[in-house]
PQR file of N, CA, C, O and H, with PARSE charges and radii, in Angstrom:
ATOM      1  N   MET A   1      68.321  96.968 171.374 -0.4000 1.5000
ATOM      2  CA  MET A   1      69.385  96.861 170.390 -0.0000 2.0000
ATOM      3  C   MET A   1      70.600  97.680 170.830  0.5500 1.7000
ATOM      4  O   MET A   1      70.541  98.444 171.793 -0.5500 1.4000
ATOM      5  N   ALA A   2      71.678  97.503 170.112 -0.4000 1.5000
ATOM      6  CA  ALA A   2      72.900  98.238 170.411 -0.0000 2.0000
ATOM      7  C   ALA A   2      72.736  99.700 170.028  0.5500 1.7000
ATOM      8  O   ALA A   2      72.050 100.034 169.062 -0.5500 1.4000
ATOM      9  H   ALA A   2      71.726  96.883 169.329  0.4000 1.0000
ATOM     10  N   LYS A   3      73.375 100.557 170.797 -0.4000 1.5000
ATOM     11  CA  LYS A   3      73.273 101.987 170.539 -0.0000 2.0000
ATOM     12  C   LYS A   3      74.645 102.616 170.701  0.5500 1.7000
ATOM     13  O   LYS A   3      75.380 102.307 171.638 -0.5500 1.4000
ATOM     14  H   LYS A   3      73.932 100.286 171.581  0.4000 1.0000
ATOM     15  N   GLY A   4      74.977 103.505 169.772 -0.4000 1.5000
ATOM     16  CA  GLY A   4      76.255 104.198 169.847 -0.0000 2.0000
ATOM     17  C   GLY A   4      76.186 105.351 170.830  0.5500 1.7000
ATOM     18  O   GLY A   4      75.226 105.448 171.595 -0.5500 1.4000
ATOM     19  H   GLY A   4      74.379 103.756 169.011  0.4000 1.0000
ATOM     20  N   PRO A   5      77.180 106.227 170.829 -0.5600 1.5000
ATOM     21  CA  PRO A   5      77.143 107.420 171.668  0.2800 2.0000
ATOM     22  C   PRO A   5      75.942 108.291 171.331  0.5500 1.7000
ATOM     23  O   PRO A   5      75.211 108.000 170.384 -0.5500 1.4000
ATOM     24  N   LYS A   6      75.735 109.339 172.083 -0.4000 1.5000
ATOM     25  CA  LYS A   6      74.532 110.158 171.955 -0.0000 2.0000
ATOM     26  C   LYS A   6      74.227 110.588 170.521  0.5500 1.7000
ATOM     27  O   LYS A   6      73.061 110.621 170.129 -0.5500 1.4000
ATOM     28  H   LYS A   6      76.329 109.575 172.852  0.4000 1.0000
ATOM     29  N   THR A   7      75.245 110.916 169.738 -0.4000 1.5000
ATOM     30  CA  THR A   7      75.000 111.371 168.366 -0.0000 2.0000
ATOM     31  C   THR A   7      75.191 110.263 167.349  0.5500 1.7000
ATOM     32  O   THR A   7      75.148 110.523 166.147 -0.5500 1.4000
ATOM     33  H   THR A   7      76.192 110.890 170.057  0.4000 1.0000
ATOM     34  N   GLY A   8      75.403 109.025 167.801 -0.4000 1.5000
ATOM     35  CA  GLY A   8      75.592 107.899 166.894 -0.0000 2.0000
ATOM     36  C   GLY A   8      74.256 107.402 166.358  0.5500 1.7000
ATOM     37  O   GLY A   8      73.205 107.970 166.654 -0.5500 1.4000
ATOM     38  H   GLY A   8      75.438 108.814 168.778  0.4000 1.0000
ATOM     39  N   THR A   9      74.312 106.356 165.580 -0.4000 1.5000
ATOM     40  CA  THR A   9      73.094 105.801 165.003 -0.0000 2.0000
ATOM     41  C   THR A   9      72.734 104.509 165.700  0.5500 1.7000
ATOM     42  O   THR A   9      73.605 103.716 166.059 -0.5500 1.4000
ATOM     43  H   THR A   9      75.166 105.895 165.340  0.4000 1.0000
ATOM     44  N   LYS A  10      71.446 104.305 165.888 -0.4000 1.5000
ATOM     45  CA  LYS A  10      70.983 103.053 166.461 -0.0000 2.0000
ATOM     46  C   LYS A  10      70.911 102.018 165.344  0.5500 1.7000
ATOM     47  O   LYS A  10      70.532 102.333 164.216 -0.5500 1.4000
ATOM     48  H   LYS A  10      70.739 104.949 165.596  0.4000 1.0000
ATOM     49  N   VAL A  11      71.270 100.805 165.662 -0.4000 1.5000
ATOM     50  CA  VAL A  11      71.265  99.738 164.672 -0.0000 2.0000
ATOM     51  C   VAL A  11      69.851  99.508 164.152  0.5500 1.7000
ATOM     52  O   VAL A  11      69.662  99.299 162.954 -0.5500 1.4000
ATOM     53  H   VAL A  11      71.577 100.549 166.578  0.4000 1.0000
ATOM     54  N   ALA A  12      68.858  99.544 165.033 -0.4000 1.5000
ATOM     55  CA  ALA A  12      67.472  99.311 164.620 -0.0000 2.0000
ATOM     56  C   ALA A  12      67.019 100.377 163.620  0.5500 1.7000
ATOM     57  O   ALA A  12      66.289 100.074 162.676 -0.5500 1.4000
ATOM     58  H   ALA A  12      69.012  99.714 166.007  0.4000 1.0000
ATOM     59  N   ASP A  13      67.447 101.615 163.825 -0.4000 1.5000
ATOM     60  CA  ASP A  13      67.084 102.690 162.901 -0.0000 2.0000
ATOM     61  C   ASP A  13      67.714 102.464 161.532  0.5500 1.7000
ATOM     62  O   ASP A  13      67.076 102.703 160.507 -0.5500 1.4000
ATOM     63  H   ASP A  13      68.040 101.861 164.591  0.4000 1.0000
ATOM     64  N   VAL A  14      68.944 102.013 161.512 -0.4000 1.5000
ATOM     65  CA  VAL A  14      69.644 101.784 160.246 -0.0000 2.0000
ATOM     66  C   VAL A  14      69.021 100.600 159.511  0.5500 1.7000
ATOM     67  O   VAL A  14      68.846 100.645 158.294 -0.5500 1.4000
ATOM     68  H   VAL A  14      69.463 101.820 162.345  0.4000 1.0000
ATOM     69  N   ARG A  15      68.688  99.547 160.246 -0.4000 1.5000
ATOM     70  CA  ARG A  15      68.087  98.362 159.619 -0.0000 2.0000
ATOM     71  C   ARG A  15      66.719  98.666 159.012  0.5500 1.7000
ATOM     72  O   ARG A  15      66.309  98.008 158.056 -0.5500 1.4000
ATOM     73  H   ARG A  15      68.829  99.510 161.235  0.4000 1.0000
ATOM     74  N   ALA A  16      66.014  99.650 159.553 -0.4000 1.5000
ATOM     75  CA  ALA A  16      64.676  99.985 159.075 -0.0000 2.0000
ATOM     76  C   ALA A  16      64.703 100.758 157.757  0.5500 1.7000
ATOM     77  O   ALA A  16      63.667 100.904 157.108 -0.5500 1.4000
ATOM     78  H   ALA A  16      66.348 100.185 160.329  0.4000 1.0000
ATOM     79  N   LYS A  17      65.861 101.248 157.358 -0.4000 1.5000
ATOM     80  CA  LYS A  17      65.955 102.059 156.141 -0.0000 2.0000
ATOM     81  C   LYS A  17      66.012 101.184 154.893  0.5500 1.7000
ATOM     82  O   LYS A  17      66.439 100.031 154.934 -0.5500 1.4000
ATOM     83  H   LYS A  17      66.702 101.130 157.884  0.4000 1.0000
ATOM     84  N   SER A  18      65.570 101.768 153.785 -0.4000 1.5000
ATOM     85  CA  SER A  18      65.628 101.066 152.503 -0.0000 2.0000
ATOM     86  C   SER A  18      67.051 101.155 151.940  0.5500 1.7000
ATOM     87  O   SER A  18      67.903 101.857 152.486 -0.5500 1.4000
ATOM     88  H   SER A  18      65.223 102.705 153.751  0.4000 1.0000
ATOM     89  N   ALA A  19      67.291 100.441 150.854 -0.4000 1.5000
ATOM     90  CA  ALA A  19      68.622 100.440 150.237 -0.0000 2.0000
ATOM     91  C   ALA A  19      68.997 101.837 149.750  0.5500 1.7000
ATOM     92  O   ALA A  19      70.147 102.254 149.884 -0.5500 1.4000
ATOM     93  H   ALA A  19      66.599  99.871 150.411  0.4000 1.0000
ATOM     94  N   ASP A  20      68.024 102.566 149.180 -0.4000 1.5000
ATOM     95  CA  ASP A  20      68.309 103.929 148.707 -0.0000 2.0000
ATOM     96  C   ASP A  20      68.642 104.855 149.863  0.5500 1.7000
ATOM     97  O   ASP A  20      69.547 105.684 149.765 -0.5500 1.4000
ATOM     98  H   ASP A  20      67.089 102.228 149.071  0.4000 1.0000
ATOM     99  N   GLU A  21      67.907 104.712 150.960 -0.4000 1.5000
ATOM    100  CA  GLU A  21      68.161 105.546 152.135 -0.0000 2.0000
ATOM    101  C   GLU A  21      69.530 105.228 152.738  0.5500 1.7000
ATOM    102  O   GLU A  21      70.241 106.126 153.188 -0.5500 1.4000
ATOM    103  H   GLU A  21      67.171 104.039 151.040  0.4000 1.0000
ATOM    104  N   LEU A  22      69.890 103.951 152.741 -0.4000 1.5000
ATOM    105  CA  LEU A  22      71.211 103.573 153.247 -0.0000 2.0000
ATOM    106  C   LEU A  22      72.318 104.153 152.376  0.5500 1.7000
ATOM    107  O   LEU A  22      73.343 104.605 152.887 -0.5500 1.4000
ATOM    108  H   LEU A  22      69.313 103.221 152.375  0.4000 1.0000
ATOM    109  N   GLY A  23      72.111 104.139 151.064 -0.4000 1.5000
ATOM    110  CA  GLY A  23      73.094 104.726 150.159 -0.0000 2.0000
ATOM    111  C   GLY A  23      73.274 106.212 150.398  0.5500 1.7000
ATOM    112  O   GLY A  23      74.396 106.717 150.394 -0.5500 1.4000
ATOM    113  H   GLY A  23      71.278 103.772 150.649  0.4000 1.0000
ATOM    114  N   ALA A  24      72.168 106.910 150.605 -0.4000 1.5000
ATOM    115  CA  ALA A  24      72.227 108.350 150.882 -0.0000 2.0000
ATOM    116  C   ALA A  24      72.900 108.612 152.227  0.5500 1.7000
ATOM    117  O   ALA A  24      73.679 109.554 152.373 -0.5500 1.4000
ATOM    118  H   ALA A  24      71.256 106.499 150.608  0.4000 1.0000
ATOM    119  N   MET A  25      72.589 107.771 153.197 -0.4000 1.5000
ATOM    120  CA  MET A  25      73.190 107.915 154.522 -0.0000 2.0000
ATOM    121  C   MET A  25      74.699 107.697 154.454  0.5500 1.7000
ATOM    122  O   MET A  25      75.470 108.414 155.093 -0.5500 1.4000
ATOM    123  H   MET A  25      71.956 107.006 153.078  0.4000 1.0000
ATOM    124  N   LEU A  26      75.110 106.701 153.674 -0.4000 1.5000
ATOM    125  CA  LEU A  26      76.532 106.412 153.505 -0.0000 2.0000
ATOM    126  C   LEU A  26      77.251 107.586 152.841  0.5500 1.7000
ATOM    127  O   LEU A  26      78.356 107.959 153.236 -0.5500 1.4000
ATOM    128  H   LEU A  26      74.484 106.119 153.156  0.4000 1.0000
ATOM    129  N   LEU A  27      76.614 108.153 151.840 -0.4000 1.5000
ATOM    130  CA  LEU A  27      77.196 109.309 151.154 -0.0000 2.0000
ATOM    131  C   LEU A  27      77.368 110.488 152.115  0.5500 1.7000
ATOM    132  O   LEU A  27      78.410 111.143 152.115 -0.5500 1.4000
ATOM    133  H   LEU A  27      75.716 107.851 151.519  0.4000 1.0000
ATOM    134  N   ASP A  28      76.346 110.757 152.932 -0.4000 1.5000
ATOM    135  CA  ASP A  28      76.426 111.848 153.908 -0.0000 2.0000
ATOM    136  C   ASP A  28      77.531 111.605 154.930  0.5500 1.7000
ATOM    137  O   ASP A  28      78.263 112.526 155.291 -0.5500 1.4000
ATOM    138  H   ASP A  28      75.499 110.225 152.932  0.4000 1.0000
ATOM    139  N   LEU A  29      77.648 110.366 155.395 -0.4000 1.5000
ATOM    140  CA  LEU A  29      78.684 110.050 156.373 -0.0000 2.0000
ATOM    141  C   LEU A  29      80.075 110.191 155.764  0.5500 1.7000
ATOM    142  O   LEU A  29      80.997 110.661 156.431 -0.5500 1.4000
ATOM    143  H   LEU A  29      77.053 109.618 155.102  0.4000 1.0000
ATOM    144  N   ARG A  30      80.234 109.790 154.505 -0.4000 1.5000
ATOM    145  CA  ARG A  30      81.550 109.943 153.857 -0.0000 2.0000
ATOM    146  C   ARG A  30      81.912 111.408 153.654  0.5500 1.7000
ATOM    147  O   ARG A  30      83.077 111.786 153.773 -0.5500 1.4000
ATOM    148  H   ARG A  30      79.485 109.409 153.963  0.4000 1.0000
ATOM    149  N   LYS A  31      80.907 112.237 153.345 -0.4000 1.5000
ATOM    150  CA  LYS A  31      81.168 113.674 153.220 -0.0000 2.0000
ATOM    151  C   LYS A  31      81.593 114.256 154.564  0.5500 1.7000
ATOM    152  O   LYS A  31      82.524 115.057 154.645 -0.5500 1.4000
ATOM    153  H   LYS A  31      79.960 111.929 153.248  0.4000 1.0000
ATOM    154  N   GLU A  32      80.893 113.836 155.619 -0.4000 1.5000
ATOM    155  CA  GLU A  32      81.255 114.310 156.956 -0.0000 2.0000
ATOM    156  C   GLU A  32      82.654 113.842 157.325  0.5500 1.7000
ATOM    157  O   GLU A  32      83.426 114.601 157.911 -0.5500 1.4000
ATOM    158  H   GLU A  32      80.137 113.185 155.554  0.4000 1.0000
ATOM    159  N   GLN A  33      82.988 112.603 156.989 -0.4000 1.5000
ATOM    160  CA  GLN A  33      84.318 112.075 157.282 -0.0000 2.0000
ATOM    161  C   GLN A  33      85.390 112.889 156.561  0.5500 1.7000
ATOM    162  O   GLN A  33      86.434 113.194 157.137 -0.5500 1.4000
ATOM    163  H   GLN A  33      82.361 111.987 156.513  0.4000 1.0000
ATOM    164  N   PHE A  34      85.132 113.237 155.306 -0.4000 1.5000
ATOM    165  CA  PHE A  34      86.086 114.051 154.551 -0.0000 2.0000
ATOM    166  C   PHE A  34      86.276 115.408 155.225  0.5500 1.7000
ATOM    167  O   PHE A  34      87.403 115.874 155.393 -0.5500 1.4000
ATOM    168  H   PHE A  34      84.284 112.988 154.838  0.4000 1.0000
ATOM    169  N   ASN A  35      85.159 116.040 155.612 -0.4000 1.5000
ATOM    170  CA  ASN A  35      85.249 117.353 156.260 -0.0000 2.0000
ATOM    171  C   ASN A  35      86.003 117.274 157.585  0.5500 1.7000
ATOM    172  O   ASN A  35      86.782 118.170 157.908 -0.5500 1.4000
ATOM    173  H   ASN A  35      84.244 115.661 155.475  0.4000 1.0000
ATOM    174  N   LEU A  36      85.775 116.204 158.354 -0.4000 1.5000
ATOM    175  CA  LEU A  36      86.488 116.047 159.620 -0.0000 2.0000
ATOM    176  C   LEU A  36      87.972 115.838 159.395  0.5500 1.7000
ATOM    177  O   LEU A  36      88.793 116.377 160.136 -0.5500 1.4000
ATOM    178  H   LEU A  36      85.142 115.476 158.091  0.4000 1.0000
ATOM    179  N   ARG A  37      88.331 115.053 158.370 -0.4000 1.5000
ATOM    180  CA  ARG A  37      89.750 114.849 158.061 -0.0000 2.0000
ATOM    181  C   ARG A  37      90.397 116.166 157.646  0.5500 1.7000
ATOM    182  O   ARG A  37      91.530 116.461 158.029 -0.5500 1.4000
ATOM    183  H   ARG A  37      87.664 114.614 157.767  0.4000 1.0000
ATOM    184  N   PHE A  38      89.678 116.942 156.872 -0.4000 1.5000
ATOM    185  CA  PHE A  38      90.190 118.231 156.424 -0.0000 2.0000
ATOM    186  C   PHE A  38      90.397 119.163 157.616  0.5500 1.7000
ATOM    187  O   PHE A  38      91.419 119.842 157.706 -0.5500 1.4000
ATOM    188  H   PHE A  38      88.758 116.703 156.561  0.4000 1.0000
ATOM    189  N   GLN A  39      89.431 119.195 158.524 -0.4000 1.5000
ATOM    190  CA  GLN A  39      89.548 120.046 159.714 -0.0000 2.0000
ATOM    191  C   GLN A  39      90.719 119.605 160.590  0.5500 1.7000
ATOM    192  O   GLN A  39      91.435 120.434 161.152 -0.5500 1.4000
ATOM    193  H   GLN A  39      88.601 118.643 158.450  0.4000 1.0000
ATOM    194  N   ARG A  40      90.906 118.268 160.700 -0.4000 1.5000
ATOM    195  CA  ARG A  40      92.016 117.770 161.520 -0.0000 2.0000
ATOM    196  C   ARG A  40      93.356 118.170 160.903  0.5500 1.7000
ATOM    197  O   ARG A  40      94.293 118.520 161.620 -0.5500 1.4000
ATOM    198  H   ARG A  40      90.325 117.595 160.243  0.4000 1.0000
ATOM    199  N   ALA A  41      93.443 118.117 159.583 -0.4000 1.5000
ATOM    200  CA  ALA A  41      94.699 118.448 158.905 -0.0000 2.0000
ATOM    201  C   ALA A  41      95.035 119.934 159.042  0.5500 1.7000
ATOM    202  O   ALA A  41      96.208 120.305 159.088 -0.5500 1.4000
ATOM    203  H   ALA A  41      92.682 117.833 159.000  0.4000 1.0000
ATOM    204  N   THR A  42      94.011 120.779 159.107 -0.4000 1.5000
ATOM    205  CA  THR A  42      94.263 122.216 159.217 -0.0000 2.0000
ATOM    206  C   THR A  42      94.264 122.694 160.664  0.5500 1.7000
ATOM    207  O   THR A  42      94.411 123.889 160.921 -0.5500 1.4000
ATOM    208  H   THR A  42      93.058 120.478 159.070  0.4000 1.0000
ATOM    209  N   GLY A  43      94.102 121.766 161.618 -0.4000 1.5000
ATOM    210  CA  GLY A  43      94.148 122.133 163.028 -0.0000 2.0000
ATOM    211  C   GLY A  43      92.882 122.768 163.552  0.5500 1.7000
ATOM    212  O   GLY A  43      92.916 123.400 164.608 -0.5500 1.4000
ATOM    213  H   GLY A  43      93.983 120.795 161.409  0.4000 1.0000
ATOM    214  N   GLN A  44      91.770 122.628 162.864 -0.4000 1.5000
ATOM    215  CA  GLN A  44      90.522 123.250 163.284 -0.0000 2.0000
ATOM    216  C   GLN A  44      89.580 122.284 163.996  0.5500 1.7000
ATOM    217  O   GLN A  44      88.530 122.701 164.485 -0.5500 1.4000
ATOM    218  H   GLN A  44      91.743 122.114 162.006  0.4000 1.0000
ATOM    219  N   LEU A  45      89.930 121.017 164.064 -0.4000 1.5000
ATOM    220  CA  LEU A  45      89.040 120.012 164.637 -0.0000 2.0000
ATOM    221  C   LEU A  45      89.108 120.059 166.160  0.5500 1.7000
ATOM    222  O   LEU A  45      90.191 120.008 166.742 -0.5500 1.4000
ATOM    223  H   LEU A  45      90.783 120.677 163.667  0.4000 1.0000
ATOM    224  N   GLU A  46      87.945 120.155 166.798 -0.4000 1.5000
ATOM    225  CA  GLU A  46      87.894 120.171 168.259 -0.0000 2.0000
ATOM    226  C   GLU A  46      87.353 118.856 168.803  0.5500 1.7000
ATOM    227  O   GLU A  46      87.916 118.305 169.750 -0.5500 1.4000
ATOM    228  H   GLU A  46      87.065 120.196 166.325  0.4000 1.0000
ATOM    229  N   GLY A  47      86.276 118.345 168.224 -0.4000 1.5000
ATOM    230  CA  GLY A  47      85.678 117.114 168.716 -0.0000 2.0000
ATOM    231  C   GLY A  47      86.281 115.899 168.041  0.5500 1.7000
ATOM    232  O   GLY A  47      85.694 115.359 167.104 -0.5500 1.4000
ATOM    233  H   GLY A  47      85.820 118.793 167.455  0.4000 1.0000
ATOM    234  N   VAL A  48      87.444 115.459 168.501 -0.4000 1.5000
ATOM    235  CA  VAL A  48      88.150 114.367 167.831 -0.0000 2.0000
ATOM    236  C   VAL A  48      87.413 113.041 167.951  0.5500 1.7000
ATOM    237  O   VAL A  48      87.656 112.145 167.143 -0.5500 1.4000
ATOM    238  H   VAL A  48      87.921 115.898 169.262  0.4000 1.0000
ATOM    239  N   ALA A  49      86.536 112.880 168.910 -0.4000 1.5000
ATOM    240  CA  ALA A  49      85.789 111.631 169.072 -0.0000 2.0000
ATOM    241  C   ALA A  49      84.817 111.418 167.923  0.5500 1.7000
ATOM    242  O   ALA A  49      84.452 110.282 167.620 -0.5500 1.4000
ATOM    243  H   ALA A  49      86.339 113.608 169.567  0.4000 1.0000
ATOM    244  N   ARG A  50      84.401 112.489 167.289 -0.4000 1.5000
ATOM    245  CA  ARG A  50      83.441 112.380 166.178 -0.0000 2.0000
ATOM    246  C   ARG A  50      84.048 111.626 164.994  0.5500 1.7000
ATOM    247  O   ARG A  50      83.325 110.953 164.259 -0.5500 1.4000
ATOM    248  H   ARG A  50      84.697 113.412 167.535  0.4000 1.0000
ATOM    249  N   VAL A  51      85.366 111.729 164.800 -0.4000 1.5000
ATOM    250  CA  VAL A  51      86.044 111.025 163.703 -0.0000 2.0000
ATOM    251  C   VAL A  51      85.828 109.521 163.866  0.5500 1.7000
ATOM    252  O   VAL A  51      85.466 108.833 162.912 -0.5500 1.4000
ATOM    253  H   VAL A  51      85.953 112.276 165.397  0.4000 1.0000
ATOM    254  N   ARG A  52      86.049 109.026 165.055 -0.4000 1.5000
ATOM    255  CA  ARG A  52      85.889 107.597 165.339 -0.0000 2.0000
ATOM    256  C   ARG A  52      84.435 107.169 165.197  0.5500 1.7000
ATOM    257  O   ARG A  52      84.137 106.099 164.666 -0.5500 1.4000
ATOM    258  H   ARG A  52      86.343 109.585 165.831  0.4000 1.0000
ATOM    259  N   GLN A  53      83.549 108.009 165.672 -0.4000 1.5000
ATOM    260  CA  GLN A  53      82.123 107.708 165.616 -0.0000 2.0000
ATOM    261  C   GLN A  53      81.618 107.627 164.178  0.5500 1.7000
ATOM    262  O   GLN A  53      80.847 106.727 163.844 -0.5500 1.4000
ATOM    263  H   GLN A  53      83.791 108.879 166.103  0.4000 1.0000
ATOM    264  N   VAL A  54      82.039 108.548 163.336 -0.4000 1.5000
ATOM    265  CA  VAL A  54      81.627 108.539 161.929 -0.0000 2.0000
ATOM    266  C   VAL A  54      82.186 107.312 161.226  0.5500 1.7000
ATOM    267  O   VAL A  54      81.498 106.688 160.419 -0.5500 1.4000
ATOM    268  H   VAL A  54      82.665 109.279 163.607  0.4000 1.0000
ATOM    269  N   ARG A  55      83.433 106.964 161.530 -0.4000 1.5000
ATOM    270  CA  ARG A  55      84.039 105.784 160.922 -0.0000 2.0000
ATOM    271  C   ARG A  55      83.244 104.529 161.286  0.5500 1.7000
ATOM    272  O   ARG A  55      83.025 103.663 160.439 -0.5500 1.4000
ATOM    273  H   ARG A  55      83.992 107.471 162.186  0.4000 1.0000
ATOM    274  N   ARG A  56      82.823 104.436 162.520 -0.4000 1.5000
ATOM    275  CA  ARG A  56      82.043 103.270 162.951 -0.0000 2.0000
ATOM    276  C   ARG A  56      80.644 103.274 162.350  0.5500 1.7000
ATOM    277  O   ARG A  56      80.105 102.218 162.019 -0.5500 1.4000
ATOM    278  H   ARG A  56      83.001 105.140 163.208  0.4000 1.0000
ATOM    279  N   ASP A  57      80.056 104.456 162.208 -0.4000 1.5000
ATOM    280  CA  ASP A  57      78.737 104.542 161.575 -0.0000 2.0000
ATOM    281  C   ASP A  57      78.814 104.096 160.117  0.5500 1.7000
ATOM    282  O   ASP A  57      77.907 103.425 159.626 -0.5500 1.4000
ATOM    283  H   ASP A  57      80.494 105.314 162.477  0.4000 1.0000
ATOM    284  N   ILE A  58      79.894 104.466 159.421 -0.4000 1.5000
ATOM    285  CA  ILE A  58      80.088 104.033 158.035 -0.0000 2.0000
ATOM    286  C   ILE A  58      80.182 102.508 157.981  0.5500 1.7000
ATOM    287  O   ILE A  58      79.563 101.875 157.126 -0.5500 1.4000
ATOM    288  H   ILE A  58      80.631 105.011 159.820  0.4000 1.0000
ATOM    289  N   ALA A  59      80.947 101.928 158.884 -0.4000 1.5000
ATOM    290  CA  ALA A  59      81.085 100.472 158.919 -0.0000 2.0000
ATOM    291  C   ALA A  59      79.740  99.813 159.210  0.5500 1.7000
ATOM    292  O   ALA A  59      79.415  98.778 158.628 -0.5500 1.4000
ATOM    293  H   ALA A  59      81.450 102.443 159.579  0.4000 1.0000
ATOM    294  N   ARG A  60      78.961 100.408 160.108 -0.4000 1.5000
ATOM    295  CA  ARG A  60      77.653  99.867 160.457 -0.0000 2.0000
ATOM    296  C   ARG A  60      76.726  99.872 159.250  0.5500 1.7000
ATOM    297  O   ARG A  60      76.043  98.881 158.989 -0.5500 1.4000
ATOM    298  H   ARG A  60      79.225 101.249 160.581  0.4000 1.0000
ATOM    299  N   VAL A  61      76.695 100.965 158.519 -0.4000 1.5000
ATOM    300  CA  VAL A  61      75.824 101.076 157.348 -0.0000 2.0000
ATOM    301  C   VAL A  61      76.265 100.085 156.268  0.5500 1.7000
ATOM    302  O   VAL A  61      75.429  99.413 155.665 -0.5500 1.4000
ATOM    303  H   VAL A  61      77.249 101.770 158.731  0.4000 1.0000
ATOM    304  N   LYS A  62      77.572  99.993 156.025 -0.4000 1.5000
ATOM    305  CA  LYS A  62      78.069  99.070 154.997 -0.0000 2.0000
ATOM    306  C   LYS A  62      77.765  97.619 155.363  0.5500 1.7000
ATOM    307  O   LYS A  62      77.446  96.816 154.487 -0.5500 1.4000
ATOM    308  H   LYS A  62      78.251 100.539 156.515  0.4000 1.0000
ATOM    309  N   THR A  63      77.859  97.278 156.640 -0.4000 1.5000
ATOM    310  CA  THR A  63      77.558  95.924 157.087 -0.0000 2.0000
ATOM    311  C   THR A  63      76.099  95.593 156.849  0.5500 1.7000
ATOM    312  O   THR A  63      75.778  94.513 156.353 -0.5500 1.4000
ATOM    313  H   THR A  63      78.119  97.930 157.352  0.4000 1.0000
ATOM    314  N   ILE A  64      75.222  96.505 157.196 -0.4000 1.5000
ATOM    315  CA  ILE A  64      73.785  96.256 157.029 -0.0000 2.0000
ATOM    316  C   ILE A  64      73.417  96.209 155.548  0.5500 1.7000
ATOM    317  O   ILE A  64      72.551  95.430 155.150 -0.5500 1.4000
ATOM    318  H   ILE A  64      75.483  97.382 157.599  0.4000 1.0000
ATOM    319  N   MET A  65      74.064  97.030 154.737 -0.4000 1.5000
ATOM    320  CA  MET A  65      73.824  96.973 153.288 -0.0000 2.0000
ATOM    321  C   MET A  65      74.231  95.601 152.739  0.5500 1.7000
ATOM    322  O   MET A  65      73.516  95.025 151.919 -0.5500 1.4000
ATOM    323  H   MET A  65      74.767  97.663 155.061  0.4000 1.0000
ATOM    324  N   ALA A  66      75.359  95.087 153.182 -0.4000 1.5000
ATOM    325  CA  ALA A  66      75.828  93.775 152.726 -0.0000 2.0000
ATOM    326  C   ALA A  66      74.881  92.668 153.189  0.5500 1.7000
ATOM    327  O   ALA A  66      74.609  91.728 152.443 -0.5500 1.4000
ATOM    328  H   ALA A  66      75.939  95.555 153.848  0.4000 1.0000
ATOM    329  N   GLU A  67      74.385  92.781 154.412 -0.4000 1.5000
ATOM    330  CA  GLU A  67      73.432  91.780 154.922 -0.0000 2.0000
ATOM    331  C   GLU A  67      72.166  91.776 154.078  0.5500 1.7000
ATOM    332  O   GLU A  67      71.642  90.715 153.740 -0.5500 1.4000
ATOM    333  H   GLU A  67      74.606  93.545 155.019  0.4000 1.0000
ATOM    334  N   LYS A  68      71.676  92.964 153.737 -0.4000 1.5000
ATOM    335  CA  LYS A  68      70.454  93.054 152.934 -0.0000 2.0000
ATOM    336  C   LYS A  68      70.672  92.491 151.534  0.5500 1.7000
ATOM    337  O   LYS A  68      69.787  91.840 150.979 -0.5500 1.4000
ATOM    338  H   LYS A  68      72.102  93.826 154.012  0.4000 1.0000
ATOM    339  N   MET A  69      71.849  92.741 150.962 -0.4000 1.5000
ATOM    340  CA  MET A  69      72.142  92.209 149.631 -0.0000 2.0000
ATOM    341  C   MET A  69      72.214  90.669 149.675  0.5500 1.7000
ATOM    342  O   MET A  69      71.713  89.989 148.779 -0.5500 1.4000
ATOM    343  H   MET A  69      72.569  93.270 151.412  0.4000 1.0000
ATOM    344  N   ARG A  70      72.839  90.141 150.723 -0.4000 1.5000
ATOM    345  CA  ARG A  70      72.947  88.694 150.867 -0.0000 2.0000
ATOM    346  C   ARG A  70      71.578  88.048 151.032  0.5500 1.7000
ATOM    347  O   ARG A  70      71.299  87.010 150.432 -0.5500 1.4000
ATOM    348  H   ARG A  70      73.246  90.693 151.451  0.4000 1.0000
ATOM    349  N   SER A  71      70.731  88.660 151.841 -0.4000 1.5000
ATOM    350  CA  SER A  71      69.406  88.075 152.050 -0.0000 2.0000
ATOM    351  C   SER A  71      68.552  88.205 150.798  0.5500 1.7000
ATOM    352  O   SER A  71      67.717  87.336 150.543 -0.5500 1.4000
ATOM    353  H   SER A  71      70.958  89.503 152.329  0.4000 1.0000
ATOM    354  N   ALA A  72      68.731  89.257 150.011 -0.4000 1.5000
ATOM    355  CA  ALA A  72      67.988  89.410 148.763 -0.0000 2.0000
ATOM    356  C   ALA A  72      68.451  88.387 147.722  0.5500 1.7000
ATOM    357  O   ALA A  72      67.653  87.911 146.914 -0.5500 1.4000
ATOM    358  H   ALA A  72      69.409  89.962 150.218  0.4000 1.0000
ATOM    359  N   ALA A  73      69.726  88.057 147.747 -0.4000 1.5000
ATOM    360  CA  ALA A  73      70.257  87.083 146.786 -0.0000 2.0000
ATOM    361  C   ALA A  73      69.752  85.682 147.105  0.5500 1.7000
ATOM    362  O   ALA A  73      69.576  84.869 146.198 -0.5500 1.4000
ATOM    363  H   ALA A  73      70.375  88.443 148.404  0.4000 1.0000
ATOM    364  N   ARG A  74      69.521  85.395 148.354 -0.4000 1.5000
ATOM    365  CA  ARG A  74      69.018  84.077 148.748 -0.0000 2.0000
ATOM    366  C   ARG A  74      67.542  83.917 148.448  0.5500 1.7000
ATOM    367  O   ARG A  74      67.077  82.811 148.171 -0.5500 1.4000
ATOM    368  H   ARG A  74      69.664  86.056 149.091  0.4000 1.0000
ATOM    369  N   ALA A  75      66.808  85.005 148.500 -0.4000 1.5000
ATOM    370  CA  ALA A  75      65.347  84.924 148.314 -0.0000 2.0000
ATOM    371  C   ALA A  75      64.948  84.764 146.862  0.5500 1.7000
ATOM    372  O   ALA A  75      63.759  84.683 146.554 -0.5500 1.4000
ATOM    373  H   ALA A  75      67.185  85.903 148.725  0.4000 1.0000
TER
END
């Protein structure tokens, strides 16, 4: 399966999670995104690549959540 950078999430790992786990994961990623934005605004951010990685992880989780909702609606 597709794999992100070393600290990114694997798609297979995300797909294996339940809806509640995905929701919690999304919440954690959004909190991290907020903290990274705050650090960037105050000039304290060093690892700027992490901002992009978190944004993509959020998109990945939201996509898989939508896929699961669509497949549940069809069943």
